[in-house]
C-alpha positions as a Markdown table, in Angstrom:
| # | Residue | x | y | z |
|---|---|---|---|---|
| 1 | Unk | 15.9 | -9.6 | -7.6 |
| 2 | Unk | 12.5 | -8.6 | -6.2 |
| 3 | Unk | 10.6 | -11.5 | -4.5 |
| 4 | Unk | 7.0 | -11.6 | -5.6 |
| 5 | Unk | 4.1 | -13.8 | -4.5 |
| 6 | Unk | 1.2 | -14.5 | -6.9 |
| 7 | Unk | -2.0 | -15.7 | -5.3 |
| 8 | Unk | -4.7 | -17.0 | -7.7 |
| 9 | Unk | -6.8 | -20.1 | -7.8 |
| 10 | Unk | -6.8 | -20.1 | -11.7 |
| 11 | Unk | -3.8 | -22.2 | -12.8 |
| 12 | Unk | -3.8 | -20.7 | -16.2 |
| 13 | Unk | -3.6 | -17.2 | -14.8 |
| 14 | Unk | -0.9 | -18.2 | -12.3 |
| 15 | Unk | 1.2 | -19.7 | -15.0 |
| 16 | Unk | 0.8 | -16.7 | -17.4 |
| 17 | Unk | 1.7 | -14.2 | -14.7 |
| 18 | Unk | 4.6 | -16.2 | -13.4 |
| 19 | Unk | 6.1 | -16.5 | -16.8 |
| 20 | Unk | 5.6 | -12.8 | -17.6 |
| 21 | Unk | 6.9 | -11.5 | -14.3 |
| 22 | Unk | 9.8 | -13.9 | -14.3 |
| 23 | Unk | 10.8 | -12.7 | -17.7 |
| 24 | Unk | 10.7 | -9.1 | -16.3 |
| 25 | Unk | 13.3 | -10.0 | -13.6 |
| 26 | Unk | 11.1 | -11.0 | -10.7 |
| 27 | Unk | 11.7 | -14.0 | -8.4 |
| 28 | Unk | 8.1 | -15.4 | -8.5 |
| 29 | Unk | 6.4 | -17.8 | -6.1 |
| 30 | Unk | 2.8 | -18.9 | -6.5 |
| 31 | Unk | 0.0 | -19.9 | -4.2 |
| 32 | Unk | -3.3 | -21.4 | -5.4 |
| 33 | Unk | -5.4 | -20.6 | -2.4 |
| 34 | Unk | -5.6 | -18.3 | 0.6 |
| 35 | Unk | -4.4 | -20.8 | 3.2 |
| 36 | Unk | -1.3 | -21.6 | 1.1 |
| 37 | Unk | -0.6 | -17.9 | 0.7 |
| 38 | Unk | -0.8 | -17.2 | 4.4 |
| 39 | Unk | 1.6 | -20.1 | 5.1 |
| 40 | Unk | 4.1 | -18.9 | 2.5 |
| 41 | Unk | 3.9 | -15.3 | 3.8 |
| 42 | Unk | 4.5 | -16.4 | 7.4 |
| 43 | Unk | 7.3 | -18.7 | 6.4 |
| 44 | Unk | 9.0 | -15.9 | 4.4 |
| 45 | Unk | 8.7 | -13.4 | 7.2 |
| 46 | Unk | 10.5 | -15.8 | 9.5 |
| 47 | Unk | 13.3 | -16.6 | 6.9 |
| 48 | Unk | 16.7 | -15.1 | 7.2 |
| 49 | Unk | 16.4 | -13.3 | 3.9 |
| 50 | Unk | 13.1 | -11.6 | 4.8 |
| 51 | Unk | 9.6 | -11.7 | 3.3 |
| 52 | Unk | 8.2 | -10.9 | -0.1 |
| 53 | Unk | 8.8 | -7.6 | -1.8 |
| 54 | Unk | 5.3 | -7.6 | -3.4 |
| 55 | Unk | 2.2 | -9.7 | -3.3 |
| 56 | Unk | -0.3 | -9.9 | -6.2 |
| 57 | Unk | -3.5 | -11.1 | -4.6 |
| 58 | Unk | -6.7 | -12.3 | -6.2 |
| 59 | Unk | -9.8 | -11.2 | -4.3 |
| 60 | Unk | -12.0 | -14.2 | -5.0 |
| 61 | Unk | -10.2 | -17.3 | -3.6 |
| 62 | Unk | -11.8 | -20.6 | -2.4 |
| 63 | Unk | -11.9 | -21.0 | 1.4 |
| 64 | Unk | -9.7 | -18.3 | 2.8 |
| 65 | Unk | -10.5 | -15.3 | 0.6 |
| 66 | Unk | -8.2 | -12.5 | -0.6 |
| 67 | Unk | -9.5 | -10.0 | 1.9 |
| 68 | Unk | -8.7 | -12.5 | 4.7 |
| 69 | Unk | -5.2 | -12.9 | 3.4 |
| 70 | Unk | -4.7 | -9.1 | 3.2 |
| 71 | Unk | -6.0 | -8.7 | 6.7 |
| 72 | Unk | -3.7 | -11.4 | 8.0 |
| 73 | Unk | -0.7 | -9.9 | 6.3 |
| 74 | Unk | -1.3 | -6.4 | 7.5 |
| 75 | Unk | -1.4 | -7.6 | 11.2 |
| 76 | Unk | 2.3 | -8.2 | 11.1 |
| 77 | Unk | 3.5 | -6.4 | 7.9 |
| 78 | Unk | 2.5 | -2.9 | 7.0 |
| 79 | Unk | 5.1 | -2.2 | 4.4 |
| 80 | Unk | 5.0 | -4.9 | 1.8 |
| 81 | Unk | 2.9 | -3.6 | -1.1 |
| 82 | Unk | -0.2 | -5.6 | -2.0 |
| 83 | Unk | -1.7 | -5.4 | -5.5 |
| 84 | Unk | -5.2 | -6.8 | -5.4 |
| 85 | Unk | -6.7 | -8.2 | -8.6 |
| 86 | Unk | -10.3 | -9.1 | -9.2 |
| 87 | Unk | -13.1 | -9.4 | -11.8 |
| 88 | Unk | -15.3 | -7.4 | -9.4 |
| 89 | Unk | -15.0 | -3.8 | -10.3 |
| 90 | Unk | -17.6 | -2.0 | -8.1 |
| 91 | Unk | -16.5 | 1.0 | -6.1 |
| 92 | Unk | -17.4 | -0.9 | -2.9 |
| 93 | Unk | -15.1 | -3.8 | -3.8 |
| 94 | Unk | -12.2 | -1.4 | -4.6 |
| 95 | Unk | -12.7 | 0.7 | -1.4 |
| 96 | Unk | -13.0 | -2.4 | 0.8 |
| 97 | Unk | -9.8 | -3.9 | -0.6 |
| 98 | Unk | -8.0 | -0.6 | 0.0 |
| 99 | Unk | -9.4 | -0.2 | 3.5 |
| 100 | Unk | -8.0 | -3.6 | 4.5 |
| 101 | Unk | -4.5 | -2.6 | 3.4 |
| 102 | Unk | -4.1 | -3.2 | -0.3 |
| 103 | Unk | -2.0 | -0.6 | -2.0 |
| 104 | Unk | -3.5 | -0.9 | -5.5 |
| 105 | Unk | -6.5 | -2.6 | -7.1 |
| 106 | Unk | -6.5 | -3.9 | -10.7 |
| 107 | Unk | -9.6 | -5.2 | -12.4 |
| 108 | Unk | -9.6 | -8.4 | -14.5 |
| 109 | Unk | -9.1 | -8.8 | -17.4 |
| 110 | Unk | -6.0 | -6.7 | -17.6 |
| 111 | Unk | -3.0 | -6.4 | -19.9 |
| 112 | Unk | 0.3 | -7.9 | -18.8 |
| 113 | Unk | 2.1 | -4.6 | -19.5 |
| 114 | Unk | -0.2 | -2.8 | -17.2 |
| 115 | Unk | 0.4 | -5.4 | -14.5 |
| 116 | Unk | 4.1 | -5.2 | -14.8 |
| 117 | Unk | 4.0 | -1.4 | -14.8 |
| 118 | Unk | 1.9 | -1.4 | -11.6 |
| 119 | Unk | 4.2 | -3.9 | -9.9 |
| 120 | Unk | 7.2 | -1.8 | -10.7 |
| 121 | Unk | 5.5 | 1.4 | -9.5 |
| 122 | Unk | 4.6 | -0.2 | -6.2 |
| 123 | Unk | 8.2 | -1.5 | -5.7 |
| 124 | Unk | 9.6 | 2.0 | -6.4 |
| 125 | Unk | 7.4 | 3.5 | -3.8 |
| 126 | Unk | 8.1 | 0.8 | -1.2 |
| 127 | Unk | 11.9 | 1.0 | -1.3 |
| 128 | Unk | 13.6 | 1.3 | 2.0 |
| 129 | Unk | 14.8 | 4.5 | 3.5 |
| 130 | Unk | 18.4 | 4.1 | 2.5 |
| 131 | Unk | 17.3 | 4.1 | -1.2 |
| 132 | Unk | 14.6 | 6.7 | -1.2 |
| 133 | Unk | 15.5 | 9.1 | 1.6 |
| 134 | Unk | 18.8 | 10.7 | 2.6 |
| 135 | Unk | 19.6 | 10.8 | 6.3 |
| 136 | Unk | 18.0 | 14.0 | 7.7 |
| 137 | Unk | 16.4 | 15.1 | 11.0 |
| 138 | Unk | 13.0 | 13.9 | 12.1 |
| 139 | Unk | 10.0 | 16.1 | 11.4 |
| 140 | Unk | 7.7 | 16.8 | 14.4 |
| 141 | Unk | 4.3 | 18.5 | 14.8 |
| 142 | Unk | 1.9 | 18.5 | 17.7 |
| 143 | Unk | 2.9 | 15.1 | 19.1 |
| 144 | Unk | 3.5 | 13.5 | 15.7 |
| 145 | Unk | 7.1 | 12.7 | 14.7 |
| 146 | Unk | 8.2 | 11.3 | 11.4 |
| 147 | Unk | 11.7 | 9.7 | 11.1 |
| 148 | Unk | 12.6 | 9.6 | 7.4 |
| 149 | Unk | 15.8 | 7.6 | 7.8 |
| 150 | Unk | 13.9 | 4.9 | 9.8 |
| 151 | Unk | 10.6 | 4.9 | 7.8 |
| 152 | Unk | 8.8 | 5.3 | 11.2 |
| 153 | Unk | 6.2 | 7.5 | 12.7 |
| 154 | Unk | 5.3 | 8.0 | 16.4 |
| 155 | Unk | 2.3 | 9.6 | 18.1 |
| 156 | Unk | 3.2 | 10.9 | 21.5 |
| 157 | Unk | 6.2 | 8.7 | 21.5 |
| 158 | Unk | 4.3 | 5.5 | 20.5 |
| 159 | Unk | 5.0 | 3.9 | 17.1 |
| 160 | Unk | 2.1 | 4.1 | 14.6 |
| 161 | Unk | 1.7 | 1.2 | 12.2 |
| 162 | Unk | 1.4 | 2.8 | 8.7 |
| 163 | Unk | 1.2 | 1.3 | 5.2 |
| 164 | Unk | 3.7 | 2.5 | 2.6 |
| 165 | Unk | 1.1 | 4.8 | 1.0 |
| 166 | Unk | -0.1 | 6.1 | 4.4 |
| 167 | Unk | 3.5 | 6.9 | 5.3 |
| 168 | Unk | 4.2 | 8.6 | 2.0 |
| 169 | Unk | 1.1 | 10.7 | 2.3 |
| 170 | Unk | 1.8 | 11.8 | 5.9 |
| 171 | Unk | 5.4 | 12.5 | 5.0 |
| 172 | Unk | 4.3 | 14.8 | 2.1 |
| 173 | Unk | 1.9 | 16.6 | 4.4 |
| 174 | Unk | 4.4 | 17.1 | 7.2 |
| 175 | Unk | 7.0 | 18.4 | 4.8 |
| 176 | Unk | 4.5 | 20.9 | 3.4 |
| 177 | Unk | 2.5 | 22.1 | 6.4 |
| 178 | Unk | -0.2 | 24.7 | 6.0 |
| 179 | Unk | -0.6 | 24.4 | 2.2 |
| 180 | Unk | -3.9 | 23.2 | 0.7 |
| 181 | Unk | -3.6 | 20.3 | -1.8 |
| 182 | Unk | -6.4 | 19.0 | -3.9 |
| 183 | Unk | -6.8 | 15.3 | -4.6 |
| 184 | Unk | -5.2 | 15.3 | -8.0 |
| 185 | Unk | -2.2 | 17.1 | -6.7 |
| 186 | Unk | -1.8 | 14.5 | -3.9 |
| 187 | Unk | -2.1 | 11.7 | -6.4 |
| 188 | Unk | 0.7 | 13.3 | -8.5 |
| 189 | Unk | 2.9 | 13.9 | -5.5 |
| 190 | Unk | 2.4 | 10.7 | -3.5 |
| 191 | Unk | 1.3 | 8.0 | -6.1 |
| 192 | Unk | 3.0 | 9.5 | -9.1 |
| 193 | Unk | 1.9 | 10.8 | -12.5 |
| 194 | Unk | 2.3 | 7.3 | -14.0 |
| 195 | Unk | -0.1 | 5.8 | -11.5 |
| 196 | Unk | -3.8 | 5.2 | -12.3 |
| 197 | Unk | -5.7 | 6.2 | -9.1 |
| 198 | Unk | -9.3 | 7.2 | -8.5 |
| 199 | Unk | -9.5 | 10.4 | -6.4 |
| 200 | Unk | -11.6 | 8.5 | -3.9 |
| 201 | Unk | -8.4 | 6.6 | -3.0 |
| 202 | Unk | -7.1 | 9.8 | -1.5 |
| 203 | Unk | -10.1 | 10.1 | 0.7 |
| 204 | Unk | -9.7 | 6.5 | 1.9 |
| 205 | Unk | -6.1 | 7.1 | 2.8 |
| 206 | Unk | -6.9 | 10.3 | 4.6 |
| 207 | Unk | -9.5 | 8.5 | 6.6 |
| 208 | Unk | -7.0 | 5.7 | 7.6 |
| 209 | Unk | -4.5 | 8.3 | 8.7 |
| 210 | Unk | -7.0 | 10.2 | 10.8 |
| 211 | Unk | -8.1 | 6.9 | 12.5 |
| 212 | Unk | -4.5 | 6.2 | 13.4 |
| 213 | Unk | -3.2 | 9.7 | 14.2 |
| 214 | Unk | -6.1 | 11.7 | 15.5 |
| 215 | Unk | -7.5 | 11.6 | 19.0 |
| 216 | Unk | -10.9 | 12.1 | 17.5 |
| 217 | Unk | -11.0 | 11.2 | 13.8 |
| 218 | Unk | -14.4 | 12.9 | 13.4 |
| 219 | Unk | -12.8 | 16.2 | 14.5 |
| 220 | Unk | -9.3 | 16.0 | 13.2 |
| 221 | Unk | -6.6 | 18.4 | 14.4 |
| 222 | Unk | -3.7 | 17.3 | 12.0 |
| 223 | Unk | -5.2 | 16.6 | 8.6 |
| 224 | Unk | -7.9 | 19.1 | 7.9 |
| 225 | Unk | -10.5 | 19.2 | 5.1 |
| 226 | Unk | -10.7 | 22.5 | 3.3 |
| 227 | Unk | -14.2 | 22.3 | 1.7 |
| 228 | Unk | -14.2 | 22.8 | -2.0 |
| 229 | Unk | -10.5 | 22.7 | -2.3 |
| 230 | Unk | -8.9 | 19.6 | -0.6 |
| 231 | Unk | -6.7 | 18.9 | 2.4 |
| 232 | Unk | -4.0 | 20.6 | 4.5 |
| 233 | Unk | -1.8 | 19.5 | 7.3 |
| 234 | Unk | -1.5 | 21.4 | 10.6 |
């Protein structure tokens, strides 16, 4: 049963989401503020049965805000999906949430069916290597090495801390070197056709990968922009 943390300061929303997601088969824990969420995340990470499988995180929280919770979590956990929810729907808010490590952004008010669908999509894409990848050799290119059976990437022998989406995107690129992919194709291949994603999300993830993988992100050598078409690897 997937372990899910809901972080929202609105008691009515917490109760509604907890009931709906519990009915869908999730083991749901709630937090009413950012400090409580951080404490629960840290405690779960240290527990014998591991951390949460998914976090549904409100952006606007009293005291310690949702962005601070996201930032704290990503310092020690790059793999657990974070679904950020907020009544703020500007492009700046969405991009900022994604830049700090959220895997998806859902604007309030939203339907419960959409929330459940997004949670399930995030969980499918964050499954461990034994579930999603058969054991096969590492893939290497110009100092980068991807280990599909370990869900791990190194740059010149040093581990690179990638989020689940960053890993999926890099894996897809490294398995299809040289070919140009437009943004919509990358969304279909990496996020999935059932996933509602703005094409700017692709650009954000490309920028993150370049910052982590390239010696000079402004002059990338691995993930290249093909003007008017999209991106290619190598």
